[in-house]
N, CA, C and O of each residue as an XYZ file, in Angstrom:
460
protein
N     -16.471     54.435     23.788
C     -15.349     55.108     23.183
C     -14.077     54.818     23.986
O     -14.074     54.866     25.216
N     -13.001     54.517     23.260
C     -11.740     54.173     23.899
C     -10.998     55.426     24.350
O     -10.982     56.441     23.655
N     -10.387     55.333     25.522
C      -9.576     56.448     26.011
C      -8.295     56.519     25.186
O      -7.787     55.493     24.735
N      -7.774     57.732     24.990
C      -6.493     57.826     24.278
C      -5.384     57.175     25.098
O      -5.423     57.156     26.328
N      -4.404     56.647     24.390
C      -3.306     55.955     25.063
C      -2.468     56.944     25.873
O      -2.239     58.078     25.452
N      -2.021     56.492     27.036
C      -1.169     57.329     27.883
C       0.241     57.381     27.299
O       0.592     56.606     26.410
N       1.033     58.304     27.815
C       2.416     58.437     27.365
C       3.183     57.148     27.625
O       3.982     56.715     26.794
N       2.939     56.543     28.769
C       3.621     55.275     29.103
C       3.245     54.168     28.115
O       4.105     53.419     27.653
N       1.943     54.072     27.797
C       1.502     53.065     26.832
C       2.182     53.273     25.482
O       2.628     52.313     24.854
N       2.259     54.513     25.041
C       2.879     54.810     23.753
C       4.367     54.466     23.751
O       4.882     53.934     22.767
N       5.059     54.770     24.853
C       6.490     54.449     24.950
C       6.727     52.948     24.953
O       7.625     52.451     24.272
N       5.914     52.223     25.727
C       6.058     50.765     25.783
C       5.734     50.165     24.424
O       6.436     49.266     23.959
N       4.676     50.654     23.781
C       4.293     50.143     22.465
C       5.409     50.349     21.452
O       5.688     49.465     20.641
N       6.047     51.511     21.496
C       7.138     51.806     20.571
C       8.323     50.857     20.801
O       8.914     50.356     19.845
N       8.662     50.615     22.061
C       9.758     49.692     22.371
C       9.433     48.268     21.930
O      10.285     47.574     21.376
N       8.201     47.838     22.178
C       7.791     46.500     21.766
C       7.837     46.365     20.248
O       8.262     45.336     19.724
N       7.402     47.401     19.548
C       7.412     47.368     18.086
C       8.835     47.210     17.563
O       9.087     46.391     16.679
N       9.759     47.987     18.105
C      11.160     47.897     17.682
C      11.726     46.501     17.953
O      12.371     45.902     17.093
N      11.472     45.995     19.163
C      12.020     44.694     19.552
C      11.434     43.566     18.709
O      12.169     42.699     18.237
N      10.116     43.573     18.518
C       9.483     42.518     17.720
C       9.922     42.583     16.261
O      10.129     41.548     15.628
N      10.064     43.790     15.725
C      10.531     43.934     14.345
C      11.920     43.327     14.183
O      12.197     42.652     13.192
N      12.782     43.567     15.151
C      14.136     43.020     15.090
C      14.121     41.494     15.230
O      14.859     40.801     14.530
N      13.296     40.975     16.119
C      13.196     39.520     16.305
C      12.710     38.861     15.019
O      13.267     37.849     14.594
N      11.685     39.421     14.403
C      11.132     38.844     13.165
C      12.133     38.985     12.019
O      12.288     38.068     11.212
N      12.812     40.129     11.946
C      13.810     40.329     10.898
C      14.956     39.320     11.027
O      15.457     38.799     10.031
N      15.360     39.055     12.276
C      16.466     38.124     12.518
C      16.109     36.698     12.093
O      16.981     35.934     11.678
N      14.842     36.346     12.196
C      14.418     35.008     11.780
C      14.513     34.843     10.263
O      14.726     33.734      9.773
N      14.360     35.924      9.530
C      14.498     35.893      8.074
C      13.217     35.486      7.372
O      12.279     34.971      7.981
N      13.208     35.733      6.073
C      12.025     35.444      5.266
C      11.770     33.951      5.153
O      10.622     33.535      4.992
N      12.811     33.137      5.235
C      12.643     31.692      5.105
C      11.760     31.129      6.213
O      11.023     30.166      5.996
N      11.832     31.726      7.398
C      11.025     31.248      8.525
C       9.546     31.528      8.308
O       8.697     30.897      8.937
N       9.230     32.469      7.424
C       7.838     32.854      7.185
C       7.425     32.558      5.750
O       6.721     33.354      5.128
N       7.859     31.420      5.222
C       7.438     30.937      3.909
C       7.789     31.935      2.799
O       7.056     32.056      1.818
N       8.899     32.639      2.954
C       9.353     33.571      1.932
C       8.616     34.896      1.902
O       8.788     35.675      0.964
N       7.806     35.165      2.902
C       7.051     36.418      2.936
C       7.815     37.475      3.730
O       8.589     37.161      4.633
N       7.579     38.717      3.374
C       8.155     39.843      4.098
C       7.161     40.259      5.174
O       6.032     40.642      4.866
N       7.576     40.184      6.433
C       6.703     40.500      7.568
C       7.194     41.781      8.225
O       8.362     41.892      8.599
N       6.286     42.752      8.363
C       6.619     44.031      8.961
C       5.687     44.294     10.139
O       4.472     44.140     10.019
N       6.250     44.687     11.270
C       5.437     45.077     12.426
C       5.070     46.538     12.211
O       5.910     47.425     12.365
N       3.799     46.789     11.851
C       3.395     48.143     11.492
C       2.937     48.969     12.687
O       3.070     50.192     12.685
N       2.398     48.305     13.707
C       1.916     49.047     14.878
C       1.763     48.094     16.051
O       1.501     46.905     15.872
N       1.929     48.626     17.242
C       1.669     47.883     18.476
C       0.813     48.773     19.370
O       1.119     49.948     19.574
N      -0.259     48.197     19.897
C      -1.109     48.909     20.860
C      -1.113     48.115     22.154
O      -1.324     46.902     22.152
N      -0.880     48.807     23.255
C      -0.758     48.159     24.550
C      -1.962     48.533     25.413
O      -2.421     49.675     25.384
N      -2.472     47.566     26.180
C      -3.596     47.824     27.077
C      -3.141     48.755     28.206
O      -1.944     48.860     28.474
N      -4.085     49.431     28.868
C      -3.714     50.373     29.939
C      -2.875     49.753     31.061
O      -2.033     50.432     31.649
N      -3.099     48.465     31.363
C      -2.307     47.828     32.421
C      -1.021     47.185     31.886
O      -0.298     46.527     32.634
N      -0.737     47.376     30.597
C       0.480     46.885     29.932
C       0.584     45.360     29.901
O       1.682     44.830     29.730
N      -0.521     44.648     30.062
C      -0.467     43.190     30.110
C      -0.773     42.539     28.764
O      -0.463     41.363     28.568
N      -1.372     43.276     27.836
C      -1.728     42.729     26.531
C      -1.260     43.692     25.448
O      -1.463     44.902     25.547
N      -0.630     43.139     24.411
C      -0.179     43.953     23.279
C      -0.809     43.413     22.000
O      -0.679     42.231     21.680
N      -1.489     44.291     21.278
C      -2.008     43.947     19.958
C      -0.924     44.328     18.960
O      -0.549     45.495     18.849
N      -0.427     43.329     18.236
C       0.666     43.541     17.297
C       0.095     43.451     15.881
O      -0.354     42.389     15.452
N       0.115     44.568     15.166
C      -0.381     44.592     13.797
C       0.782     44.333     12.855
O       1.793     45.035     12.888
N       0.627     43.311     12.010
C       1.686     42.949     11.068
C       1.181     43.106      9.639
O       0.026     42.816      9.327
N       2.076     43.571      8.790
C       1.813     43.704      7.366
C       2.618     42.621      6.668
O       3.799     42.434      6.957
N       1.973     41.904      5.741
C       2.614     40.755      5.109
C       2.595     40.943      3.595
O       1.552     41.233      3.009
N       3.759     40.776      2.967
C       3.864     40.868      1.519
C       4.568     39.633      1.004
O       5.624     39.301      1.544
N       4.083     38.943      0.029
C       2.868     39.174     -0.734
C       1.622     38.777      0.062
O       1.680     37.916      0.940
N       0.523     39.406     -0.252
C      -0.702     39.206      0.523
C      -1.278     37.800      0.376
O      -2.111     37.393      1.186
N      -0.851     37.049     -0.644
C      -1.341     35.673     -0.802
C      -0.869     34.769      0.343
O      -1.477     33.731      0.606
N       0.196     35.157      1.012
C       0.766     34.324      2.082
C       0.300     34.748      3.472
O       0.821     34.256      4.473
N      -0.671     35.652      3.546
C      -1.111     36.170      4.837
C      -1.597     35.068      5.771
O      -1.229     35.056      6.946
N      -2.407     34.153      5.277
C      -2.938     33.082      6.120
C      -1.844     32.203      6.688
O      -1.841     31.889      7.878
N      -0.909     31.805      5.828
C       0.195     30.939      6.256
C       1.054     31.625      7.310
O       1.400     31.026      8.328
N       1.393     32.885      7.059
C       2.272     33.616      7.980
C       1.568     33.863      9.319
O       2.187     33.735     10.375
N       0.287     34.213      9.281
C      -0.447     34.428     10.536
C      -0.490     33.133     11.351
O      -0.358     33.163     12.575
N      -0.675     31.997     10.671
C      -0.652     30.706     11.368
C       0.714     30.465     12.006
O       0.796     30.023     13.152
N       1.792     30.756     11.263
C       3.143     30.571     11.801
C       3.389     31.468     13.015
O       3.976     31.034     14.006
N       2.937     32.716     12.930
C       3.127     33.636     14.059
C       2.372     33.146     15.291
O       2.902     33.178     16.401
N       1.140     32.695     15.097
C       0.341     32.240     16.229
C       0.844     30.914     16.793
O       0.712     30.669     17.992
N       1.421     30.055     15.949
C       1.998     28.799     16.436
C       3.254     29.062     17.274
O       3.530     28.334     18.227
N       4.004     30.094     16.918
C       5.260     30.414     17.608
C       5.105     31.542     18.619
O       6.084     32.188     18.993
N       3.888     31.773     19.054
C       3.580     32.868     19.972
C       4.400     32.783     21.262
O       4.958     33.782     21.718
N       4.466     31.602     21.838
C       5.175     31.414     23.106
C       6.673     31.713     22.943
O       7.276     32.382     23.782
N       7.257     31.208     21.854
C       8.687     31.426     21.615
C       8.978     32.901     21.347
O       9.972     33.440     21.834
N       8.111     33.550     20.573
C       8.303     34.975     20.283
C       8.204     35.809     21.554
O       8.979     36.745     21.751
N       7.251     35.469     22.413
C       7.109     36.202     23.673
C       8.343     35.983     24.558
O       8.795     36.902     25.240
N       8.879     34.763     24.539
C      10.091     34.470     25.303
C      11.277     35.287     24.822
O      12.028     35.839     25.627
N      11.448     35.365     23.481
C      12.533     36.173     22.930
C      12.336     37.643     23.257
O      13.294     38.359     23.547
N      11.088     38.087     23.208
C      10.776     39.474     23.551
C      11.139     39.748     25.011
O      11.633     40.825     25.343
N      10.892     38.776     25.870
C      11.229     38.910     27.283
C      12.719     39.102     27.507
O      13.130     39.853     28.391
N      13.540     38.407     26.688
C      14.990     38.574     26.806
C      15.427     39.974     26.398
O      16.396     40.508     26.939
N      14.714     40.570     25.443
C      15.096     41.890     24.939
C      14.604     43.015     25.859
O      15.366     43.925     26.184
N      13.340     42.953     26.277
C      12.763     44.062     27.062
C      12.551     43.697     28.526
O      11.940     44.468     29.266
N      13.033     42.565     28.950
C      12.807     42.105     30.314
C      13.333     43.028     31.389
O      12.790     43.071     32.493
N      14.384     43.767     31.078
C      14.948     44.689     32.069
C      14.118     45.973     32.197
O      14.164     46.648     33.226
N      13.363     46.302     31.149
C      12.572     47.533     31.186
C      11.140     47.314     31.672
O      10.526     48.225     32.229
N      10.612     46.119     31.463
C       9.222     45.846     31.828
C       9.155     44.776     32.903
O       9.897     43.795     32.875
N       8.266     44.981     33.833
C       8.081     44.004     34.899
C       7.413     42.749     34.344
O       7.801     41.628     34.674
N       6.405     42.951     33.500
C       5.675     41.831     32.895
C       5.776     41.968     31.383
O       5.502     43.035     30.834
N       6.172     40.883     30.705
C       6.169     40.893     29.246
C       4.721     40.668     28.813
O       4.109     39.671     29.195
N       4.172     41.580     28.024
C       2.750     41.475     27.685
C       2.423     40.250     26.837
O       3.258     39.740     26.090
N       1.191     39.800     26.977
C       0.661     38.730     26.135
C       0.509     39.320     24.735
O       0.035     40.446     24.584
N       0.909     38.563     23.711
C       0.884     39.071     22.348
C      -0.339     38.558     21.598
O      -0.676     37.377     21.675
N      -0.995     39.449     20.879
C      -2.089     39.096     19.973
C      -1.721     39.632     18.602
O      -1.675     40.845     18.400
N      -1.458     38.730     17.650
C      -1.095     39.165     16.308
C      -2.348     39.396     15.486
O      -3.235     38.545     15.421
N      -2.404     40.575     14.853
C      -3.523     40.949     13.996
C      -2.969     41.407     12.655
O      -1.867     41.951     12.577
N      -3.738     41.182     11.613
C      -3.317     41.535     10.266
C      -3.595     43.003      9.992
O      -4.714     43.474     10.194
N      -2.595     43.718      9.539
C      -2.757     45.116      9.147
C      -3.095     45.131      7.659
O      -2.261     44.785      6.822
N      -4.302     45.526      7.342
C      -4.769     45.482      5.950
C      -4.700     46.837      5.267
O      -5.276     47.007      4.192
N      -4.016     47.798      5.856
C      -3.974     49.139      5.276
C      -3.281     49.159      3.904
O      -3.672     49.938      3.035
N      -2.258     48.312      3.698
C      -1.596     48.267      2.397
C      -2.527     47.723      1.326
O      -2.565     48.240      0.209
N      -3.283     46.674      1.663
C      -4.243     46.118      0.715
C      -5.319     47.141      0.372
O      -5.740     47.256     -0.779
N      -5.752     47.875      1.379
C      -6.771     48.897      1.177
C      -6.241     50.007      0.261
O      -6.944     50.458     -0.643
N      -5.012     50.438      0.497
C      -4.405     51.476     -0.340
C      -4.244     51.001     -1.780
O      -4.467     51.762     -2.722
N      -3.860     49.748     -1.943
C      -3.705     49.181     -3.282
C      -5.057     49.118     -3.988
O      -5.147     49.399     -5.183
N      -6.088     48.757     -3.266
C      -7.440     48.688     -3.828
C      -7.911     50.073     -4.273
O      -8.479     50.215     -5.356
N      -7.680     51.086     -3.451
C      -8.052     52.453     -3.793
C      -7.282     52.912     -5.044
O      -7.845     53.548     -5.935
N      -5.999     52.579     -5.088
C      -5.183     52.951     -6.247
C      -5.718     52.322     -7.536
O      -5.768     52.969     -8.582
N      -6.120     51.042     -7.441
C      -6.688     50.366     -8.614
C      -7.990     51.030     -9.051
O      -8.243     51.181    -10.246
N      -8.816     51.429     -8.080
C     -10.062     52.101     -8.414
C      -9.816     53.448     -9.095
O     -10.539     53.831    -10.015
N      -8.787     54.159     -8.633
C      -8.488     55.459     -9.214
C      -7.939     55.348    -10.630
O      -8.123     56.263    -11.433
N      -7.273     54.254    -10.947
C      -6.721     54.059    -12.283
C      -7.809     53.769    -13.325
O      -7.597     53.978    -14.520
N      -8.964     53.290    -12.875
C     -10.053     52.944    -13.801
C     -10.713     54.167    -14.370
O     -11.646     54.052    -15.165
């Protein structure tokens, strides 16, 4: 069982989420094959060295392409993140992008309820 996140982890995660959302928004939809990319959640490891970044992608047909683009540009995104939060954090965490499927799940439930 995982320990609940500390106050520091939650604060760092919130700052990382804001910064990454702004970085991705600034790149625009054209950089991500016309898809809308939203940073829905960030979870940080207890030592603050690894951040799991959950992204929601619309339309869902472009999820594979966008995830590939995010993972290909991982180094550049981490570098930009370092420029934004470098004064607050000693180490910029390693980023792991994961797909947030909660919207797809909600849509599936909605379709089931309509039947």
